N, C-alpha and C positions, 0 to 999 in steps of 0.2 A: 459416433463419438458421444460418450456420456459426459455430461457436465454437472458438477456438483457445486452448490453454493456453499462456500466455506466462510462467507463474510461474518457469520454469527457464531462460528464454531469456537469452542473453548480450547485454548491451548496454553502453553506455559507463559504466553505474553498477554493473554486476555485480561482485561480489567473487569473483575467480577462485579464491580459497582457500576460499570458503565452500561447505560441503556440509551441507544440513540434516540434523539427527538424525532417527532413526526416528519419534519422536513428532511432530515438525514435519511430516515427509512425510505421516504418517497424517492429521494435522489438515488439511493442504492437500488431501489426497485426499477427506476427508469434505466439505469445503466445495465442492470441484469436483463431487462426486457428489450434492449436494443436488438434490431433484427439481424439474424445470421442465416446462412443457408440451412435449409432443412429444419427450421424452427429451433435451432440451438440458441443458447444464451452464453454470454461471456462469463467466465469465472471471475469473481471479484473477492477482495478482502479489504477491510478498512482497519485503521489504527487511530485511536484517540491519542493525541500528542501529550506526552508527559514531559516533565522537566528534563529527564535524561535524554529526550529526543530532540530538544531545541538547542541550536547553537547558542553559546559556545560550550554548554555542558555535555553535548552529545559527542564530544571528541573521544570519550571513553567507550561509547557503545554503538552509535549509529542507530538504525531503525531495524527492528526485528521483523522478519517475514514469517508468517505462521508455518510451522513445520509441515503440517499436512498439505498446505498449498504448495510449498516448495517441493516436497517429495512427489506430489501428484503431477504437477505441471512442468517442473524443471528436471525431471529424471534424476533425482537424488544423486548428487556428487558433492565433492568438497567445495567447489567454486563454480559459479555459473555467471557468464557475462549477460547482462540484460540492458535494455534501453528503456528509460522512463521518459515520458513526454508530458509536459504540462498543457493546460488548455490553450496557451498561446502558440503552441507548436515547438517550443524550445525542447531540446533533447539532451539527456545525460546518459553516457555509457558507463555503467557501474557493474562491478563484479560482486554478486551476492556470494558471501563466503560463510563457511561453517567455522564458528569460533571455538576456543578451547573447551567451552562447556557443551558444545554440540548444538548450539543455536545458530540459525541462519539469519544473516543480517546484510542490509545495505551498509557498507562501511561508512564511517563518519566523514571521510573526505568527500565522497560523492553526495551523500545525503545532506551534509551541511550546506554545500553550494546550492542544491535544490531548495532546501528549506529557506535559506536567506533570500534567494531570488523570487520565491513564491510567498514570502512573508508568512511562513508557518509559525504559529504562536502556540503557547501553552493552551491546551483545551480544544484546539482545532481538531477536526476529523479529516483524515486523509484517506481517500478512496482510490484503490488500485484496481484497474480493470485490465486483464490479460486479453489483448486484442489480436495477438499473433505470437508465434514462437519467440519467447524471450523479449517481448515488447509489451510494456505496460503503459496505459494512459492513466494519468493521475489527476485527481481533482481534490482541491482543498476547500473545506467548508469551515467558516468561522464559528465561534461559539454560539452565535445567534442562528446558525443553521443555513446561512446564505453562502452561495458559492463565491469564493474569492477569484477574481478574474486576473489579478496580477500576482 
């Protein structure tokens, strides 16, 4: 199985001005380097949180999933159920859907609940690691580069 790192790929949602700090790059690297059978690594992507992604303003959009990541790992379809898990083990079952513009998103209903319970704020970095079919472990890093534990 070939694994491609799409965490720094440019897509229609990338923030061209965003360059992760050294701590965030190290955290991404540690997650990518987590041991897997046969020397594989987990595919990851990250999102820098913008105003449109933070409740209550995210009711219009939710959180976008990079198109290439979605197509490669979720077998391109209109809607895909996934489970996301925070560092404390809490889980959310969310359907990633394709919106009218053709973008793939965690809808606002599931994303807003996750964001509130994990204290996601403007400027935070959220790292998504695909650890199993349709199962993502998620870590939230504050603007100072430290992992948020709650």
